[in-house]
C-alpha positions as CSV (number, residue, x, y, z in Angstrom):
1,M,0.0,0.0,0.0
2,Q,2.9,2.3,0.6
3,D,3.7,2.6,-3.1
4,I,0.3,3.8,-4.2
5,K,0.3,6.3,-1.2
6,R,3.6,7.6,-2.2
7,G,2.8,7.8,-5.9
8,R,-0.5,9.5,-5.1
9,R,1.2,12.1,-2.9
10,Q,3.8,12.8,-5.6
11,A,1.2,13.1,-8.2
12,I,-0.9,15.5,-6.2
13,K,2.1,17.9,-6.0
14,T,2.4,17.9,-9.8
15,I,-1.2,18.3,-10.9
16,G,-1.3,20.5,-14.0
17,A,-4.0,22.5,-15.7
18,A,-4.3,19.9,-18.4
19,L,-6.1,17.4,-16.2
20,A,-9.7,16.8,-17.2
21,A,-12.5,14.4,-16.4
22,S,-15.6,13.7,-18.5
23,A,-18.6,11.5,-18.2
24,L,-19.7,10.2,-21.6
25,P,-23.1,9.0,-22.7
26,M,-23.4,5.3,-22.2
27,P,-24.7,3.2,-25.1
28,F,-25.1,0.0,-23.1
29,I,-25.5,-3.3,-24.8
30,S,-27.9,-5.8,-23.6
31,T,-25.6,-8.8,-23.5
32,A,-22.5,-9.7,-21.5
33,R,-21.0,-11.8,-24.3
34,A,-17.5,-10.3,-23.8
35,Q,-17.5,-11.5,-20.2
36,E,-18.9,-15.0,-21.0
37,K,-16.6,-15.7,-23.9
38,S,-13.8,-18.2,-23.4
39,F,-10.3,-16.8,-23.9
40,A,-8.4,-20.0,-23.2
41,G,-4.9,-19.8,-24.7
42,K,-4.9,-16.0,-24.9
43,T,-2.7,-13.7,-22.8
44,L,-3.4,-10.3,-21.2
45,R,-0.5,-8.2,-19.9
46,L,-1.4,-6.0,-16.9
47,L,0.6,-3.2,-15.3
48,T,-0.4,-2.3,-11.8
49,W,1.1,-1.2,-8.5
50,S,3.9,-3.1,-6.7
51,D,2.3,-2.6,-3.3
52,D,-0.6,-4.2,-1.5
53,T,-3.1,-2.5,-3.9
54,G,-1.4,-4.2,-6.8
55,A,-1.4,-7.5,-4.9
56,A,-5.2,-7.0,-4.3
57,A,-5.8,-6.4,-8.0
58,L,-4.0,-9.6,-8.9
59,R,-5.9,-11.5,-6.3
60,N,-9.4,-10.1,-6.8
61,I,-9.4,-9.2,-10.5
62,A,-6.7,-10.9,-12.5
63,N,-6.9,-14.4,-10.8
64,T,-10.7,-14.5,-10.8
65,F,-10.7,-13.4,-14.5
66,S,-8.3,-16.2,-15.4
67,Q,-10.5,-18.7,-13.6
68,K,-13.6,-17.5,-15.3
69,T,-12.3,-17.1,-18.9
70,G,-9.2,-19.4,-19.1
71,A,-7.0,-16.4,-20.2
72,Q,-3.5,-16.1,-18.7
73,V,-2.8,-12.7,-17.0
74,I,0.9,-11.7,-16.9
75,A,1.4,-8.9,-14.5
76,D,4.2,-6.3,-14.3
77,R,4.3,-4.0,-11.3
78,A,5.6,-0.5,-10.8
79,D,6.4,1.7,-7.8
80,G,3.4,4.0,-7.8
81,T,1.5,5.8,-10.6
82,S,4.6,7.8,-11.6
83,G,6.4,4.5,-12.1
84,M,3.7,3.1,-14.4
85,V,3.6,6.3,-16.4
86,A,7.4,6.1,-16.8
87,K,7.2,2.4,-18.0
88,L,4.6,3.1,-20.6
89,K,6.4,6.2,-21.9
90,A,9.7,4.2,-22.1
91,A,7.9,1.5,-24.1
92,G,6.8,4.1,-26.7
93,E,5.1,2.5,-29.7
94,R,6.3,-1.0,-28.7
95,P,3.3,-3.1,-27.6
96,T,4.0,-4.0,-24.0
97,Y,0.9,-3.7,-21.9
98,D,-2.8,-4.3,-22.5
99,V,-4.3,-2.8,-19.4
100,I,-3.0,-0.4,-16.7
101,T,-4.7,0.4,-13.3
102,L,-3.6,3.7,-11.9
103,A,-4.6,7.0,-10.3
104,G,-6.5,9.7,-12.2
105,V,-3.5,12.0,-12.6
106,G,-1.5,9.3,-14.3
107,A,-4.4,8.5,-16.6
108,S,-4.8,12.1,-17.7
109,G,-1.1,12.5,-18.3
110,L,-0.9,9.4,-20.5
111,A,-4.0,10.5,-22.4
112,D,-2.6,14.0,-23.0
113,A,0.6,12.4,-24.3
114,G,-1.4,10.4,-26.9
115,L,-0.4,7.0,-25.4
116,L,-3.9,5.7,-24.7
117,M,-6.9,4.5,-26.8
118,K,-10.5,5.1,-25.8
119,P,-12.4,2.0,-24.6
120,D,-15.4,0.8,-26.4
121,L,-18.2,1.4,-23.8
122,D,-20.5,-1.0,-25.7
123,K,-18.2,-3.8,-24.5
124,L,-18.5,-2.9,-20.8
125,P,-22.0,-4.0,-19.8
126,N,-21.2,-3.8,-16.1
127,L,-21.1,0.0,-16.5
128,K,-24.9,0.0,-16.3
129,D,-24.5,-0.4,-12.6
130,V,-22.0,2.5,-12.3
131,A,-23.2,6.1,-11.7
132,P,-22.4,8.3,-14.8
133,Q,-19.9,10.5,-13.0
134,Y,-17.7,7.4,-12.2
135,R,-17.9,5.7,-15.6
136,T,-15.2,7.5,-17.5
137,G,-12.6,10.3,-17.1
138,A,-9.3,11.5,-18.4
139,N,-11.2,12.9,-21.5
140,G,-12.8,9.5,-22.0
141,F,-9.6,7.4,-22.0
142,G,-10.0,6.0,-18.5
143,V,-12.7,3.8,-17.0
144,G,-13.3,4.4,-13.3
145,Y,-12.9,1.3,-11.2
146,L,-12.4,2.4,-7.5
147,L,-12.9,5.6,-5.4
148,W,-10.2,6.8,-3.1
149,S,-12.4,7.8,-0.2
150,D,-11.7,10.3,2.6
151,G,-13.6,10.4,5.9
152,L,-13.1,11.5,9.5
153,I,-10.8,9.2,11.6
154,Y,-11.8,9.1,15.3
155,N,-10.7,7.4,18.5
156,T,-13.2,4.7,19.3
157,S,-12.4,4.9,23.0
158,T,-12.8,8.7,23.4
159,V,-15.3,9.5,20.7
160,K,-18.2,7.2,21.4
161,T,-20.6,8.3,18.7
162,P,-19.2,8.7,15.1
163,P,-19.3,12.4,14.2
164,A,-22.2,13.4,11.9
165,S,-20.5,16.7,10.8
166,Y,-17.1,18.1,10.2
167,E,-17.9,20.6,13.0
168,A,-16.4,17.9,15.2
169,L,-13.0,19.1,14.1
170,W,-13.7,22.5,15.8
171,D,-15.0,21.0,19.0
172,P,-12.8,22.6,21.8
173,K,-12.7,19.3,23.7
174,Y,-10.4,17.9,21.0
175,A,-7.9,20.7,21.2
176,G,-4.3,19.4,21.2
177,R,-5.6,15.9,20.2
178,L,-6.5,16.7,16.6
179,F,-4.7,16.0,13.3
180,L,-5.2,17.4,9.8
181,P,-3.9,16.4,6.4
182,P,-0.6,17.9,5.2
183,P,-0.7,20.8,2.8
184,E,0.5,19.0,-0.4
185,W,-2.2,16.4,-0.3
186,A,-5.5,16.6,-2.1
187,E,-7.1,16.1,1.3
188,A,-6.0,19.5,2.4
189,V,-7.5,21.1,-0.6
190,D,-10.8,19.3,0.0
191,L,-10.7,20.3,3.7
192,A,-10.4,23.9,2.8
193,I,-13.4,23.7,0.5
194,I,-15.4,21.9,3.2
195,A,-14.5,24.6,5.7
196,A,-15.4,27.3,3.2
197,K,-18.9,25.8,2.7
198,M,-19.4,25.5,6.4
199,A,-18.6,29.2,6.8
200,G,-20.9,30.3,4.0
201,G,-18.3,30.3,1.2
202,S,-17.5,27.9,-1.6
203,Q,-14.8,26.5,-3.8
204,Q,-14.9,29.8,-5.7
205,N,-15.0,31.8,-2.5
206,I,-12.4,30.1,-0.4
207,E,-11.6,33.0,2.1
208,P,-14.1,31.9,4.7
209,G,-12.6,28.4,4.6
210,F,-9.1,29.6,5.5
211,A,-10.5,31.9,8.1
212,R,-12.2,28.9,9.6
213,L,-9.1,26.7,9.4
214,A,-7.1,29.4,11.2
215,Q,-9.2,28.7,14.3
216,L,-7.6,25.3,14.5
217,K,-4.0,26.5,14.4
218,E,-3.3,26.2,18.1
219,R,-5.3,23.0,18.4
220,V,-3.5,20.7,15.9
221,L,-1.1,18.1,17.3
222,T,0.2,17.1,13.9
223,L,-0.3,17.3,10.2
224,G,-0.5,13.6,9.1
225,E,2.4,13.4,6.7
226,N,3.3,10.0,8.1
227,P,0.3,7.7,8.3
228,N,2.1,5.2,10.5
229,Q,2.9,7.9,13.0
230,V,-0.8,8.9,13.0
231,A,-1.8,5.3,13.7
232,D,0.7,5.1,16.6
233,L,-0.7,8.3,18.1
234,F,-4.1,6.7,18.1
235,R,-2.7,3.6,19.6
236,T,-1.0,5.5,22.4
237,G,-4.1,7.5,23.1
238,S,-2.7,10.8,21.9
239,L,-5.3,11.6,19.3
240,D,-9.0,11.8,19.4
241,I,-10.0,12.8,15.9
242,G,-8.7,14.0,12.5
243,G,-9.2,14.4,8.8
244,I,-10.1,14.5,6.2
245,Y,-8.1,11.3,5.7
246,A,-8.4,8.0,4.0
247,P,-8.4,4.7,6.0
248,A,-6.5,3.3,2.9
249,F,-3.4,5.0,4.3
250,F,-3.3,2.5,7.2
251,P,-5.3,-0.6,6.1
252,D,-3.6,-2.9,8.5
253,Q,-3.6,-0.8,11.7
254,I,-7.2,0.4,11.4
255,R,-8.5,-3.1,11.5
256,K,-6.7,-3.9,14.8
257,P,-8.6,-3.1,18.0
258,E,-5.5,-1.9,19.8
259,Y,-5.2,1.1,17.5
260,R,-8.7,2.2,18.5
261,M,-9.3,3.8,15.1
262,G,-12.7,4.3,13.5
263,V,-13.8,6.0,10.3
264,T,-17.0,7.7,9.4
265,Y,-18.4,8.9,6.0
266,G,-21.7,9.9,7.5
267,M,-21.1,13.7,7.7
268,K,-24.0,15.8,6.7
269,E,-21.7,17.8,4.5
270,G,-20.6,14.7,2.5
271,F,-17.2,13.2,2.0
272,A,-14.5,13.7,-0.7
273,T,-13.5,11.1,-3.3
274,Q,-11.1,10.7,-6.1
275,L,-11.7,8.4,-9.1
276,M,-9.1,5.8,-10.0
277,F,-8.9,4.4,-13.5
278,T,-8.2,1.5,-15.8
279,V,-6.7,2.5,-19.2
280,I,-5.8,0.8,-22.4
281,P,-2.4,1.7,-24.0
282,K,-2.7,2.6,-27.7
283,A,0.1,0.1,-28.5
284,H,-1.0,-3.1,-26.9
285,P,-0.2,-6.7,-27.7
286,G,-3.4,-8.4,-26.7
287,D,-6.9,-9.0,-28.2
288,L,-9.3,-6.1,-27.8
289,D,-12.2,-8.3,-26.8
290,L,-10.0,-9.9,-24.1
291,I,-9.0,-6.4,-22.9
292,H,-12.6,-5.2,-22.6
293,A,-13.7,-8.4,-20.9
294,F,-11.0,-7.9,-18.3
295,I,-12.1,-4.3,-17.6
296,N,-15.7,-5.3,-17.5
297,H,-14.8,-8.0,-15.0
298,S,-13.1,-5.4,-12.8
299,L,-16.5,-3.7,-12.6
300,D,-18.4,-6.9,-11.5
301,A,-20.3,-6.3,-8.2
302,G,-18.6,-9.2,-6.4
303,V,-15.1,-8.2,-7.6
304,Q,-15.8,-4.6,-6.7
305,G,-16.8,-5.5,-3.2
306,R,-13.8,-7.7,-2.5
307,M,-11.4,-5.2,-4.0
308,A,-12.8,-2.3,-2.1
309,A,-12.6,-4.3,1.1
310,D,-9.0,-5.3,0.6
311,V,-7.7,-1.8,-0.1
312,L,-10.4,0.3,1.8
313,N,-11.5,2.2,-1.2
314,G,-15.0,2.9,-2.3
315,P,-16.6,0.7,-5.0
316,V,-18.0,2.4,-8.2
317,N,-20.5,-0.4,-8.9
318,G,-23.7,0.6,-7.1
319,K,-24.5,-3.0,-6.5
320,A,-21.2,-3.9,-4.9
321,V,-21.3,-6.3,-2.0
322,I,-18.8,-5.4,0.7
323,P,-17.6,-8.3,2.9
324,A,-19.0,-7.9,6.4
325,Q,-15.6,-7.7,8.1
326,S,-14.7,-4.5,6.1
327,R,-18.0,-2.6,6.1
328,A,-17.0,-0.4,9.0
329,F,-14.1,1.0,7.0
330,V,-15.5,1.3,3.4
331,P,-18.2,3.6,2.2
332,S,-21.3,1.7,1.1
333,P,-22.8,2.1,-2.3
334,Q,-25.7,4.0,-0.7
335,Q,-23.3,6.4,1.1
336,I,-21.5,7.0,-2.1
337,A,-24.7,7.7,-4.0
338,E,-25.9,10.1,-1.3
339,K,-22.8,11.8,0.1
340,A,-19.8,11.3,-2.1
341,I,-18.2,14.5,-3.6
342,L,-15.9,13.9,-6.5
343,H,-12.6,15.8,-6.3
344,D,-12.4,18.3,-9.2
345,D,-8.9,17.9,-10.5
346,K,-9.2,20.2,-13.5
347,T,-10.6,23.2,-11.7
348,L,-8.5,22.8,-8.5
349,A,-5.2,22.4,-10.4
350,T,-5.2,26.2,-11.1
351,V,-5.6,27.2,-7.5
352,Q,-3.9,24.4,-5.6
353,P,-0.3,25.8,-5.6
354,A,-1.5,29.0,-4.0
355,W,-3.7,27.1,-1.5
356,I,-0.7,24.9,-0.5
357,K,1.3,28.0,0.3
358,R,-1.5,29.5,2.4
359,Y,-2.2,26.2,4.2
360,T,1.5,25.7,4.9
361,A,1.9,29.2,6.3
362,L,-1.2,28.8,8.4
363,F,0.0,25.7,10.2
364,A,3.8,26.5,10.3
365,A,5.3,26.0,13.7
């Protein structure tokens, strides 16, 4: 999991104005013939993360696809989204990979570089169960397959009832026992927007948000640059609450009772999400029907539920079934439908550098 976290943090720092996301009309077909077809003897080459997220993709998507279709999936793994982008660019026009799973920034960058082909949405019947805003992005070159989901993290020993509003961050009783996201992360940008809305502002009128955040300056114990440190502070009883933050940053610790960590997505103001993508390189060695069948399989309700549970991300399939042992840490399809707010990479790219400076200065020691 560390590779995707590191790659995501690096990508956040280099978001450019060229990033774009678009939801395309969906001409669904009535048959799942691509999924049902046998691909015995054929090979699909997958590029994914080298961390626990990549291992989960192999376990939940690649292996089950092979069992279902008879196809062989050969996986290459890279250190974060930036590593995957570098591998594809290094390959140039040489057919190397058929499918890549990566973060939205990487998908947009590869699309802008002309290295991707657009998927045929007619060959992805499982998209009928995906809300329109999560189906495609990166100018139509990416298919959404998971949601990076941020909530409020709280101490289950000292915060008995999961907070129902971000107002909990401003509760005086948590002064000195509060953490916030570090300035370079997308979570800090989204927190500023949430604070602005709570104070009568908006993404376009951010001043009330920074004024509200300034009230927390003397109350913050740490900015959570190191997720392992955040988890240890909960374990030792030094933190009560914090966010916005993703449980995916510490999937092992948050499941262990001794860390006393809970997460909630039930805030009345909603919770922030970022779309992660599957893309098809323009130069690919495999069969296109096989490629589309693999992507469609990644959107299957069962696959979505197991994958979301493994990496503590939100499913995009509205019928996803989350295993019972992980439901406390993963937003349900109903919560996603009612409360999820999709991070606006394209618009925020133009203001993020200035906001990072303001946020950094605000919480400087």
